[in-house]
PDB file of N, CA, C and O in Angstrom:
ATOM      1  N   MET A   1     -36.872 -33.267  32.023  1.00  0.00           N
ATOM      2  CA  MET A   1     -35.525 -33.673  31.685  1.00  0.00           C
ATOM      3  C   MET A   1     -35.526 -34.543  30.430  1.00  0.00           C
ATOM      4  O   MET A   1     -34.594 -34.471  29.629  1.00  0.00           O
ATOM      5  N   ASP A   2     -36.540 -35.347  30.255  1.00  0.00           N
ATOM      6  CA  ASP A   2     -36.615 -36.202  29.076  1.00  0.00           C
ATOM      7  C   ASP A   2     -36.741 -35.378  27.798  1.00  0.00           C
ATOM      8  O   ASP A   2     -36.231 -35.770  26.748  1.00  0.00           O
ATOM      9  N   ASN A   3     -37.415 -34.244  27.889  1.00  0.00           N
ATOM     10  CA  ASN A   3     -37.560 -33.392  26.708  1.00  0.00           C
ATOM     11  C   ASN A   3     -36.213 -32.808  26.285  1.00  0.00           C
ATOM     12  O   ASN A   3     -35.941 -32.658  25.094  1.00  0.00           O
ATOM     13  N   ALA A   4     -35.379 -32.484  27.260  1.00  0.00           N
ATOM     14  CA  ALA A   4     -34.063 -31.931  26.948  1.00  0.00           C
ATOM     15  C   ALA A   4     -33.191 -32.976  26.259  1.00  0.00           C
ATOM     16  O   ALA A   4     -32.456 -32.655  25.325  1.00  0.00           O
ATOM     17  N   LEU A   5     -33.269 -34.233  26.718  1.00  0.00           N
ATOM     18  CA  LEU A   5     -32.480 -35.292  26.090  1.00  0.00           C
ATOM     19  C   LEU A   5     -32.943 -35.572  24.667  1.00  0.00           C
ATOM     20  O   LEU A   5     -32.137 -35.893  23.793  1.00  0.00           O
ATOM     21  N   ILE A   6     -34.231 -35.450  24.445  1.00  0.00           N
ATOM     22  CA  ILE A   6     -34.771 -35.683  23.104  1.00  0.00           C
ATOM     23  C   ILE A   6     -34.227 -34.648  22.119  1.00  0.00           C
ATOM     24  O   ILE A   6     -34.068 -34.939  20.934  1.00  0.00           O
ATOM     25  N   VAL A   7     -33.946 -33.456  22.603  1.00  0.00           N
ATOM     26  CA  VAL A   7     -33.414 -32.396  21.746  1.00  0.00           C
ATOM     27  C   VAL A   7     -31.886 -32.468  21.676  1.00  0.00           C
ATOM     28  O   VAL A   7     -31.314 -32.337  20.594  1.00  0.00           O
ATOM     29  N   LEU A   8     -31.225 -32.673  22.808  1.00  0.00           N
ATOM     30  CA  LEU A   8     -29.770 -32.581  22.857  1.00  0.00           C
ATOM     31  C   LEU A   8     -29.052 -33.763  22.203  1.00  0.00           C
ATOM     32  O   LEU A   8     -27.993 -33.579  21.604  1.00  0.00           O
ATOM     33  N   ILE A   9     -29.604 -34.957  22.306  1.00  0.00           N
ATOM     34  CA  ILE A   9     -28.933 -36.122  21.716  1.00  0.00           C
ATOM     35  C   ILE A   9     -28.862 -36.012  20.187  1.00  0.00           C
ATOM     36  O   ILE A   9     -27.785 -36.226  19.632  1.00  0.00           O
ATOM     37  N   PRO A  10     -29.935 -35.696  19.489  1.00  0.00           N
ATOM     38  CA  PRO A  10     -29.797 -35.531  18.028  1.00  0.00           C
ATOM     39  C   PRO A  10     -28.879 -34.370  17.633  1.00  0.00           C
ATOM     40  O   PRO A  10     -28.167 -34.453  16.633  1.00  0.00           O
ATOM     41  N   ILE A  11     -28.895 -33.299  18.410  1.00  0.00           N
ATOM     42  CA  ILE A  11     -28.002 -32.174  18.113  1.00  0.00           C
ATOM     43  C   ILE A  11     -26.548 -32.601  18.270  1.00  0.00           C
ATOM     44  O   ILE A  11     -25.718 -32.277  17.420  1.00  0.00           O
ATOM     45  N   SER A  12     -26.225 -33.323  19.343  1.00  0.00           N
ATOM     46  CA  SER A  12     -24.843 -33.753  19.556  1.00  0.00           C
ATOM     47  C   SER A  12     -24.409 -34.763  18.498  1.00  0.00           C
ATOM     48  O   SER A  12     -23.258 -34.736  18.062  1.00  0.00           O
ATOM     49  N   VAL A  13     -25.301 -35.649  18.079  1.00  0.00           N
ATOM     50  CA  VAL A  13     -24.969 -36.603  17.018  1.00  0.00           C
ATOM     51  C   VAL A  13     -24.722 -35.858  15.706  1.00  0.00           C
ATOM     52  O   VAL A  13     -23.818 -36.220  14.952  1.00  0.00           O
ATOM     53  N   ALA A  14     -25.507 -34.833  15.430  1.00  0.00           N
ATOM     54  CA  ALA A  14     -25.318 -34.042  14.212  1.00  0.00           C
ATOM     55  C   ALA A  14     -23.991 -33.287  14.248  1.00  0.00           C
ATOM     56  O   ALA A  14     -23.306 -33.200  13.229  1.00  0.00           O
ATOM     57  N   VAL A  15     -23.619 -32.742  15.401  1.00  0.00           N
ATOM     58  CA  VAL A  15     -22.353 -32.013  15.524  1.00  0.00           C
ATOM     59  C   VAL A  15     -21.175 -32.969  15.336  1.00  0.00           C
ATOM     60  O   VAL A  15     -20.217 -32.634  14.638  1.00  0.00           O
ATOM     61  N   VAL A  16     -21.232 -34.140  15.940  1.00  0.00           N
ATOM     62  CA  VAL A  16     -20.163 -35.127  15.775  1.00  0.00           C
ATOM     63  C   VAL A  16     -20.075 -35.558  14.311  1.00  0.00           C
ATOM     64  O   VAL A  16     -18.977 -35.699  13.773  1.00  0.00           O
ATOM     65  N   GLY A  17     -21.205 -35.766  13.674  1.00  0.00           N
ATOM     66  CA  GLY A  17     -21.207 -36.123  12.256  1.00  0.00           C
ATOM     67  C   GLY A  17     -20.599 -35.030  11.396  1.00  0.00           C
ATOM     68  O   GLY A  17     -19.858 -35.323  10.457  1.00  0.00           O
ATOM     69  N   LEU A  18     -20.900 -33.780  11.700  1.00  0.00           N
ATOM     70  CA  LEU A  18     -20.330 -32.655  10.959  1.00  0.00           C
ATOM     71  C   LEU A  18     -18.816 -32.598  11.134  1.00  0.00           C
ATOM     72  O   LEU A  18     -18.087 -32.343  10.176  1.00  0.00           O
ATOM     73  N   ILE A  19     -18.347 -32.835  12.350  1.00  0.00           N
ATOM     74  CA  ILE A  19     -16.902 -32.828  12.604  1.00  0.00           C
ATOM     75  C   ILE A  19     -16.219 -33.956  11.828  1.00  0.00           C
ATOM     76  O   ILE A  19     -15.148 -33.754  11.256  1.00  0.00           O
ATOM     77  N   VAL A  20     -16.826 -35.126  11.808  1.00  0.00           N
ATOM     78  CA  VAL A  20     -16.252 -36.256  11.070  1.00  0.00           C
ATOM     79  C   VAL A  20     -16.197 -35.939   9.579  1.00  0.00           C
ATOM     80  O   VAL A  20     -15.195 -36.226   8.923  1.00  0.00           O
ATOM     81  N   VAL A  21     -17.257 -35.355   9.040  1.00  0.00           N
ATOM     82  CA  VAL A  21     -17.278 -35.001   7.616  1.00  0.00           C
ATOM     83  C   VAL A  21     -16.214 -33.957   7.306  1.00  0.00           C
ATOM     84  O   VAL A  21     -15.535 -34.062   6.284  1.00  0.00           O
ATOM     85  N   LEU A  22     -16.052 -32.958   8.156  1.00  0.00           N
ATOM     86  CA  LEU A  22     -15.042 -31.926   7.925  1.00  0.00           C
ATOM     87  C   LEU A  22     -13.627 -32.498   7.989  1.00  0.00           C
ATOM     88  O   LEU A  22     -12.781 -32.133   7.173  1.00  0.00           O
ATOM     89  N   LEU A  23     -13.359 -33.379   8.936  1.00  0.00           N
ATOM     90  CA  LEU A  23     -12.039 -34.006   9.011  1.00  0.00           C
ATOM     91  C   LEU A  23     -11.781 -34.907   7.809  1.00  0.00           C
ATOM     92  O   LEU A  23     -10.664 -34.949   7.294  1.00  0.00           O
ATOM     93  N   TRP A  24     -12.804 -35.629   7.359  1.00  0.00           N
ATOM     94  CA  TRP A  24     -12.658 -36.473   6.174  1.00  0.00           C
ATOM     95  C   TRP A  24     -12.361 -35.618   4.943  1.00  0.00           C
ATOM     96  O   TRP A  24     -11.486 -35.956   4.146  1.00  0.00           O
ATOM     97  N   TRP A  25     -13.086 -34.514   4.789  1.00  0.00           N
ATOM     98  CA  TRP A  25     -12.855 -33.616   3.654  1.00  0.00           C
ATOM     99  C   TRP A  25     -11.438 -33.034   3.699  1.00  0.00           C
ATOM    100  O   TRP A  25     -10.766 -32.961   2.670  1.00  0.00           O
ATOM    101  N   ALA A  26     -10.982 -32.617   4.889  1.00  0.00           N
ATOM    102  CA  ALA A  26      -9.650 -32.024   5.015  1.00  0.00           C
ATOM    103  C   ALA A  26      -8.566 -33.039   4.661  1.00  0.00           C
ATOM    104  O   ALA A  26      -7.581 -32.694   4.009  1.00  0.00           O
ATOM    105  N   ALA A  27      -8.741 -34.271   5.082  1.00  0.00           N
ATOM    106  CA  ALA A  27      -7.745 -35.299   4.780  1.00  0.00           C
ATOM    107  C   ALA A  27      -7.746 -35.643   3.292  1.00  0.00           C
ATOM    108  O   ALA A  27      -6.682 -35.866   2.714  1.00  0.00           O
ATOM    109  N   ARG A  28      -8.906 -35.688   2.670  1.00  0.00           N
ATOM    110  CA  ARG A  28      -8.996 -36.032   1.250  1.00  0.00           C
ATOM    111  C   ARG A  28      -8.513 -34.904   0.342  1.00  0.00           C
ATOM    112  O   ARG A  28      -8.037 -35.167  -0.763  1.00  0.00           O
ATOM    113  N   SER A  29      -8.627 -33.658   0.787  1.00  0.00           N
ATOM    114  CA  SER A  29      -8.242 -32.533  -0.072  1.00  0.00           C
ATOM    115  C   SER A  29      -6.784 -32.131   0.112  1.00  0.00           C
ATOM    116  O   SER A  29      -6.328 -31.180  -0.524  1.00  0.00           O
ATOM    117  N   GLY A  30      -6.040 -32.832   0.967  1.00  0.00           N
ATOM    118  CA  GLY A  30      -4.612 -32.568   1.101  1.00  0.00           C
ATOM    119  C   GLY A  30      -4.262 -31.482   2.099  1.00  0.00           C
ATOM    120  O   GLY A  30      -3.178 -30.906   2.018  1.00  0.00           O
ATOM    121  N   GLN A  31      -5.136 -31.192   3.023  1.00  0.00           N
ATOM    122  CA  GLN A  31      -4.858 -30.146   3.998  1.00  0.00           C
ATOM    123  C   GLN A  31      -3.730 -30.531   4.951  1.00  0.00           C
ATOM    124  O   GLN A  31      -3.072 -29.656   5.514  1.00  0.00           O
ATOM    125  N   PHE A  32      -3.501 -31.827   5.137  1.00  0.00           N
ATOM    126  CA  PHE A  32      -2.489 -32.280   6.085  1.00  0.00           C
ATOM    127  C   PHE A  32      -1.264 -32.865   5.385  1.00  0.00           C
ATOM    128  O   PHE A  32      -0.489 -33.581   6.019  1.00  0.00           O
ATOM    129  N   ASP A  33      -1.068 -32.583   4.107  1.00  0.00           N
ATOM    130  CA  ASP A  33       0.041 -33.180   3.364  1.00  0.00           C
ATOM    131  C   ASP A  33       1.400 -32.670   3.823  1.00  0.00           C
ATOM    132  O   ASP A  33       2.295 -33.471   4.092  1.00  0.00           O
ATOM    133  N   ASP A  34       1.572 -31.372   3.916  1.00  0.00           N
ATOM    134  CA  ASP A  34       2.876 -30.797   4.265  1.00  0.00           C
ATOM    135  C   ASP A  34       2.729 -29.962   5.530  1.00  0.00           C
ATOM    136  O   ASP A  34       2.367 -28.787   5.473  1.00  0.00           O
ATOM    137  N   MET A  35       3.010 -30.574   6.654  1.00  0.00           N
ATOM    138  CA  MET A  35       2.844 -29.869   7.928  1.00  0.00           C
ATOM    139  C   MET A  35       4.076 -29.048   8.291  1.00  0.00           C
ATOM    140  O   MET A  35       3.962 -28.117   9.089  1.00  0.00           O
ATOM    141  N   GLU A  36       5.250 -29.355   7.739  1.00  0.00           N
ATOM    142  CA  GLU A  36       6.467 -28.662   8.133  1.00  0.00           C
ATOM    143  C   GLU A  36       6.929 -27.622   7.128  1.00  0.00           C
ATOM    144  O   GLU A  36       7.738 -26.762   7.475  1.00  0.00           O
ATOM    145  N   GLY A  37       6.449 -27.669   5.908  1.00  0.00           N
ATOM    146  CA  GLY A  37       6.874 -26.721   4.884  1.00  0.00           C
ATOM    147  C   GLY A  37       6.596 -25.269   5.254  1.00  0.00           C
ATOM    148  O   GLY A  37       7.514 -24.450   5.198  1.00  0.00           O
ATOM    149  N   PRO A  38       5.361 -24.915   5.632  1.00  0.00           N
ATOM    150  CA  PRO A  38       5.091 -23.527   6.006  1.00  0.00           C
ATOM    151  C   PRO A  38       5.864 -23.086   7.250  1.00  0.00           C
ATOM    152  O   PRO A  38       6.202 -21.910   7.383  1.00  0.00           O
ATOM    153  N   ALA A  39       6.142 -24.010   8.148  1.00  0.00           N
ATOM    154  CA  ALA A  39       6.896 -23.647   9.350  1.00  0.00           C
ATOM    155  C   ALA A  39       8.335 -23.282   9.003  1.00  0.00           C
ATOM    156  O   ALA A  39       8.910 -22.380   9.612  1.00  0.00           O
ATOM    157  N   HIS A  40       8.914 -23.969   8.039  1.00  0.00           N
ATOM    158  CA  HIS A  40      10.282 -23.660   7.625  1.00  0.00           C
ATOM    159  C   HIS A  40      10.333 -22.490   6.653  1.00  0.00           C
ATOM    160  O   HIS A  40      11.340 -21.784   6.585  1.00  0.00           O
ATOM    161  N   ALA A  41       9.271 -22.279   5.908  1.00  0.00           N
ATOM    162  CA  ALA A  41       9.260 -21.201   4.915  1.00  0.00           C
ATOM    163  C   ALA A  41       9.356 -19.829   5.570  1.00  0.00           C
ATOM    164  O   ALA A  41       9.900 -18.897   4.978  1.00  0.00           O
ATOM    165  N   ILE A  42       8.837 -19.700   6.774  1.00  0.00           N
ATOM    166  CA  ILE A  42       8.889 -18.397   7.444  1.00  0.00           C
ATOM    167  C   ILE A  42      10.317 -18.045   7.845  1.00  0.00           C
ATOM    168  O   ILE A  42      10.631 -16.872   8.043  1.00  0.00           O
ATOM    169  N   LEU A  43      11.179 -19.045   7.966  1.00  0.00           N
ATOM    170  CA  LEU A  43      12.564 -18.793   8.346  1.00  0.00           C
ATOM    171  C   LEU A  43      13.454 -18.471   7.153  1.00  0.00           C
ATOM    172  O   LEU A  43      14.578 -18.000   7.329  1.00  0.00           O
ATOM    173  N   MET A  44      12.968 -18.717   5.952  1.00  0.00           N
ATOM    174  CA  MET A  44      13.761 -18.453   4.754  1.00  0.00           C
ATOM    175  C   MET A  44      13.882 -16.950   4.529  1.00  0.00           C
ATOM    176  O   MET A  44      12.948 -16.191   4.787  1.00  0.00           O
ATOM    177  N   ASP A  45      15.046 -16.537   4.044  1.00  0.00           N
ATOM    178  CA  ASP A  45      15.303 -15.121   3.801  1.00  0.00           C
ATOM    179  C   ASP A  45      14.838 -14.773   2.396  1.00  0.00           C
ATOM    180  O   ASP A  45      15.440 -15.202   1.411  1.00  0.00           O
ATOM    181  N   ASP A  46      13.773 -14.001   2.306  1.00  0.00           N
ATOM    182  CA  ASP A  46      13.258 -13.625   1.001  1.00  0.00           C
ATOM    183  C   ASP A  46      13.261 -12.111   0.821  1.00  0.00           C
ATOM    184  O   ASP A  46      12.400 -11.554   0.140  1.00  0.00           O
ATOM    185  N   ASP A  47      14.235 -11.454   1.437  1.00  0.00           N
ATOM    186  CA  ASP A  47      14.341 -10.009   1.293  1.00  0.00           C
ATOM    187  C   ASP A  47      14.765  -9.659  -0.129  1.00  0.00           C
ATOM    188  O   ASP A  47      15.386 -10.459  -0.828  1.00  0.00           O
ATOM    189  N   ALA A  48      14.416  -8.460  -0.529  1.00  0.00           N
ATOM    190  CA  ALA A  48      14.818  -7.978  -1.849  1.00  0.00           C
ATOM    191  C   ALA A  48      16.324  -7.734  -1.850  1.00  0.00           C
ATOM    192  O   ALA A  48      16.895  -7.429  -0.803  1.00  0.00           O
ATOM    193  N   PRO A  49      16.967  -7.862  -2.986  1.00  0.00           N
ATOM    194  CA  PRO A  49      18.412  -7.601  -3.028  1.00  0.00           C
ATOM    195  C   PRO A  49      18.708  -6.146  -2.687  1.00  0.00           C
ATOM    196  O   PRO A  49      17.897  -5.255  -2.938  1.00  0.00           O
ATOM    197  N   ARG A  50      19.872  -5.927  -2.119  1.00  0.00           N
ATOM    198  CA  ARG A  50      20.255  -4.574  -1.712  1.00  0.00           C
ATOM    199  C   ARG A  50      20.482  -3.685  -2.921  1.00  0.00           C
ATOM    200  O   ARG A  50      20.853  -4.153  -3.998  1.00  0.00           O
ATOM    201  N   ALA A  51      20.255  -2.410  -2.725  1.00  0.00           N
ATOM    202  CA  ALA A  51      20.516  -1.437  -3.780  1.00  0.00           C
ATOM    203  C   ALA A  51      22.024  -1.220  -3.894  1.00  0.00           C
ATOM    204  O   ALA A  51      22.778  -1.616  -3.005  1.00  0.00           O
ATOM    205  N   ASP A  52      22.461  -0.597  -4.979  1.00  0.00           N
ATOM    206  CA  ASP A  52      23.894  -0.352  -5.128  1.00  0.00           C
ATOM    207  C   ASP A  52      24.366   0.658  -4.077  1.00  0.00           C
ATOM    208  O   ASP A  52      23.553   1.353  -3.468  1.00  0.00           O
ATOM    209  N   ASP A  53      25.656   0.731  -3.874  1.00  0.00           N
ATOM    210  CA  ASP A  53      26.219   1.553  -2.800  1.00  0.00           C
ATOM    211  C   ASP A  53      25.931   3.039  -2.984  1.00  0.00           C
ATOM    212  O   ASP A  53      25.855   3.762  -1.990  1.00  0.00           O
ATOM    213  N   ALA A  54      25.771   3.516  -4.191  1.00  0.00           N
ATOM    214  CA  ALA A  54      25.568   4.948  -4.420  1.00  0.00           C
ATOM    215  C   ALA A  54      24.213   5.420  -3.904  1.00  0.00           C
ATOM    216  O   ALA A  54      24.068   6.586  -3.537  1.00  0.00           O
ATOM    217  N   SER A  55      23.236   4.550  -3.870  1.00  0.00           N
ATOM    218  CA  SER A  55      21.906   4.986  -3.460  1.00  0.00           C
ATOM    219  C   SER A  55      21.649   4.804  -1.964  1.00  0.00           C
ATOM    220  O   SER A  55      20.610   5.234  -1.464  1.00  0.00           O
ATOM    221  N   ARG A  56      22.573   4.178  -1.249  1.00  0.00           N
ATOM    222  CA  ARG A  56      22.382   3.976   0.187  1.00  0.00           C
ATOM    223  C   ARG A  56      22.871   5.179   0.971  1.00  0.00           C
ATOM    224  O   ARG A  56      23.762   5.899   0.520  1.00  0.00           O
ATOM    225  N   ILE A  57      22.299   5.396   2.127  1.00  0.00           N
ATOM    226  CA  ILE A  57      22.743   6.465   3.020  1.00  0.00           C
ATOM    227  C   ILE A  57      23.949   5.952   3.791  1.00  0.00           C
ATOM    228  O   ILE A  57      23.906   4.873   4.384  1.00  0.00           O
ATOM    229  N   VAL A  58      25.011   6.720   3.781  1.00  0.00           N
ATOM    230  CA  VAL A  58      26.241   6.327   4.462  1.00  0.00           C
ATOM    231  C   VAL A  58      26.242   6.986   5.830  1.00  0.00           C
ATOM    232  O   VAL A  58      26.013   8.189   5.954  1.00  0.00           O
ATOM    233  N   ASP A  59      26.500   6.194   6.844  1.00  0.00           N
ATOM    234  CA  ASP A  59      26.497   6.693   8.217  1.00  0.00           C
ATOM    235  C   ASP A  59      27.928   7.050   8.611  1.00  0.00           C
ATOM    236  O   ASP A  59      28.664   6.206   9.124  1.00  0.00           O
ATOM    237  N   THR A  60      28.319   8.294   8.372  1.00  0.00           N
ATOM    238  CA  THR A  60      29.657   8.758   8.729  1.00  0.00           C
ATOM    239  C   THR A  60      29.532   9.985   9.606  1.00  0.00           C
ATOM    240  O   THR A  60      28.563  10.736   9.491  1.00  0.00           O
ATOM    241  N   PRO A  61      30.498  10.198  10.479  1.00  0.00           N
ATOM    242  CA  PRO A  61      30.447  11.405  11.311  1.00  0.00           C
ATOM    243  C   PRO A  61      30.655  12.655  10.464  1.00  0.00           C
ATOM    244  O   PRO A  61      31.230  12.592   9.377  1.00  0.00           O
ATOM    245  N   LEU A  62      30.186  13.780  10.969  1.00  0.00           N
ATOM    246  CA  LEU A  62      30.314  15.036  10.233  1.00  0.00           C
ATOM    247  C   LEU A  62      31.759  15.501  10.168  1.00  0.00           C
ATOM    248  O   LEU A  62      32.191  16.032   9.145  1.00  0.00           O
ATOM    249  N   ALA A  63      32.504  15.312  11.232  1.00  0.00           N
ATOM    250  CA  ALA A  63      33.913  15.718  11.250  1.00  0.00           C
ATOM    251  C   ALA A  63      34.748  14.605  10.632  1.00  0.00           C
ATOM    252  O   ALA A  63      34.487  13.425  10.864  1.00  0.00           O
ATOM    253  N   GLU A  64      35.746  14.979   9.850  1.00  0.00           N
ATOM    254  CA  GLU A  64      36.607  13.989   9.211  1.00  0.00           C
ATOM    255  C   GLU A  64      37.499  13.297  10.231  1.00  0.00           C
ATOM    256  O   GLU A  64      37.842  12.126  10.067  1.00  0.00           O
ATOM    257  N   ASN A  65      37.869  14.006  11.264  1.00  0.00           N
ATOM    258  CA  ASN A  65      38.762  13.460  12.263  1.00  0.00           C
ATOM    259  C   ASN A  65      38.081  13.612  13.619  1.00  0.00           C
ATOM    260  O   ASN A  65      37.426  14.624  13.871  1.00  0.00           O
ATOM    261  N   ALA A  66      38.222  12.646  14.472  1.00  0.00           N
ATOM    262  CA  ALA A  66      37.589  12.712  15.787  1.00  0.00           C
ATOM    263  C   ALA A  66      38.176  13.847  16.620  1.00  0.00           C
ATOM    264  O   ALA A  66      37.476  14.417  17.457  1.00  0.00           O
ATOM    265  N   ASP A  67      39.470  14.192  16.403  1.00  0.00           N
ATOM    266  CA  ASP A  67      40.087  15.291  17.146  1.00  0.00           C
ATOM    267  C   ASP A  67      39.478  16.634  16.745  1.00  0.00           C
ATOM    268  O   ASP A  67      39.371  17.534  17.578  1.00  0.00           O
ATOM    269  N   ASP A  68      39.082  16.778  15.488  1.00  0.00           N
ATOM    270  CA  ASP A  68      38.466  18.024  15.037  1.00  0.00           C
ATOM    271  C   ASP A  68      37.141  18.272  15.750  1.00  0.00           C
ATOM    272  O   ASP A  68      36.773  19.421  15.993  1.00  0.00           O
ATOM    273  N   ALA A  69      36.434  17.220  16.081  1.00  0.00           N
ATOM    274  CA  ALA A  69      35.143  17.376  16.741  1.00  0.00           C
ATOM    275  C   ALA A  69      35.315  17.827  18.185  1.00  0.00           C
ATOM    276  O   ALA A  69      34.403  18.428  18.752  1.00  0.00           O
ATOM    277  N   GLN A  70      36.466  17.549  18.790  1.00  0.00           N
ATOM    278  CA  GLN A  70      36.695  17.892  20.182  1.00  0.00           C
ATOM    279  C   GLN A  70      37.260  19.296  20.367  1.00  0.00           C
ATOM    280  O   GLN A  70      37.144  19.844  21.464  1.00  0.00           O
ATOM    281  N   LYS A  71      37.866  19.903  19.349  1.00  0.00           N
ATOM    282  CA  LYS A  71      38.505  21.214  19.480  1.00  0.00           C
ATOM    283  C   LYS A  71      37.454  22.317  19.546  1.00  0.00           C
ATOM    284  O   LYS A  71      36.531  22.350  18.732  1.00  0.00           O
ATOM    285  N   PRO A  72      37.595  23.224  20.520  1.00  0.00           N
ATOM    286  CA  PRO A  72      36.672  24.367  20.550  1.00  0.00           C
ATOM    287  C   PRO A  72      37.057  25.371  19.463  1.00  0.00           C
ATOM    288  O   PRO A  72      38.229  25.472  19.102  1.00  0.00           O
ATOM    289  N   THR A  73      36.113  26.087  18.959  1.00  0.00           N
ATOM    290  CA  THR A  73      36.394  27.077  17.913  1.00  0.00           C
ATOM    291  C   THR A  73      36.483  28.462  18.462  1.00  0.00           C
ATOM    292  O   THR A  73      36.714  29.409  17.711  1.00  0.00           O
TER     293      THR A  73
END
């Protein structure tokens, strides 16, 4: 059991040190500066502007009058 502690304690200290260094680097490089900007940016409407009316498909019934569609031929 003593041999396992001799190996595991330095490994755990190294892992904790690595985590501290990574958190320090993230804080210094500005990773935590704007936490809400990306969350709100996804809600912004950035769709392309619509095309003019001539190029859009118009959804109209084939018969001009609804009564014409009901009459048998």
